[in-house]
N, C-alpha and C positions, 0 to 999 in steps of 0.2 A: 504495501499498501504506501504508494505517494506525498508524501505530505507539501503545503497547497504552498510553492517560494516565495518568497515578499516580490520579489519580481515578473512572478505573473502579470502578463499583460491583458487588460481592461478585453472582458466578452466580444468587448464588438469588434478590439481590434487596433483600434483607437487609445494609441500612450498618454494624449491626451488629459482622459478620463480621469487617471494618477496623480496630475496634477492640479484638476479640480478637486475630488476628494482632498489631495492635501489643504484647499485651499479650503474645502466643510470646515473635514479635519480641525483646524484654527480656526475658523466657528464655532465649533461645541458641536454643529451640525444644528444650532435653534436657529429656529423661523426669524425670529426677531435681528439675522444677519444676512434676511435674501439679499439687498442691495449692496452690499459689500461683495458676496458670492456669485453676485449677477453681473457684476465689475471683471472681478475673478473670471468665470466662463467665459464671457466677452474679450477677456486680453488674452485666449489663451485659445479662444475659438475663430475669434475673429470679427465676429458674431453671434446672436442669441434667433440660431433658428428654432422650432420647438418640439426635437424630435429633447434635444440639449435641455428645453425648459419644463421638458414633461421629467427629465433624470431630477436635477433643482428643484421637483416640486415630490417627488418621490425621496430624494439625499432631506430635505428637512423635512416631510412629516406636512406640508402646505397645500391646502386643495390647489388645483393647476391654473383656477380661476383668478386668484391671488398675485401669483407669480407672472400667470402672461399679463393681468390687468396691469403690476408694476414693470414689468418690462415694457411696454409699450407706452406707460404712461411718458415717464421721461425722454427726450428727446434722443438723452446723453447713450438711449444704448438704439442698436444695431441691430435691426430681427432679419435684415439682410446686408448680403456681403457689400461695400463701404469700398467708393472710388476710389484714384490715391490721393483727390482732393477733395473735401469735403466742403458745402456754404450751406449756415441752418439759416434759416432766413425768421426772424422772431414776424407774427402774422397774432402780436398780442398789442391791443383798442391804443394804445399811446403810436403803435411800430403803424398799425393799419392808418390811424387818422392819416398819415405822415406820408404816407404815399407805399405800402410794402408793397400793396398788391401793382404798383405799378413797377416797382423790381421785380413779381415775381413772375409778371409775362414778361420782362425782356430778358431773365434769365432762362424764362422756358424759352422763348424765341432762341436764347443762342443758346446755349443746349440742344435745343429739340427733342429736346423730354421734359416732361410736367418733377411739380419737386412729388414727392418720395419716391421717385429712381436715378438712377444711375447709368452716365451717360453711356452708346456703345461701347463705346470703345477704356468705359471702365474710370476714366480721368479724372471725373465729375461727379460727386455723388446729393445729389438736392435735397436737401430736408426740411421741412418747417416745423418754428415751435412757439407754441402756448405764449409763452414768455419767457427770457430769458435775461432780465433783472436787471436791464442799466436803460432805463425810460426815457432815463434824461438824454439817450444819446440818437433817438430816435426820429427813423428806421434805423434797423442797428442788427444783423448780422452777422452769425460769429464761424469766422472762413482759413479753416482750419487747426482750429481751438483758440484764434484769439479775436477778440473782438471789433469790429469794424461799425460806428457811429456816425448819424448826420449821411446817410447811401441817401443817393436817387440811383434812378436804371443807370445813366453811363457810369459813372463808377463802379458800379457790383459786374456790368459789363467786360469795363474792362481790368480786371480781376481776371474774371473766367476769361476773358481774353489769353493771359498771361500766364494762367496754367495751359493755355490750349497751346500756345509757341516753347512751356518748357521739356516737355519730349523731343521736340528737332533741334533746340542748342543739345541736350546730353548725346544727341544720337552725331550729329558732327564735328 
């Protein structure tokens, strides 16, 4: 009879689950550590697909509805693979009143995709957020984790164009 090895693979064959299990153990499998565990899961896997959310729910003994609700409520959790660059547009009241809808339209036109999607080349992901907490700078976007305030459609499109140029410059 063989004993389980401490280096045994996860049943799925994906050893990233071992890293996630360590993060869950670090938080003592407590349900109140859900956000921290989801951050760890996203850091390990890149995004939170449904099967991963089911795994976290079972490990933390939480209802799937709670895990899914938290993962979809916060804009910093990604349910799909993200592009090289991320454009998070605030659509809260202050930003909306000051022109977020015009920025959204211009950016979608430039990227040829809608918010909630990634450009076909995988370069830019467009994300909308209910509020990013910088109302005094409205309209605001978070561009690759940096807050950019007082945006207008032209300045937003200029940033997208800079991102679109970068792969060509690297190849040259």
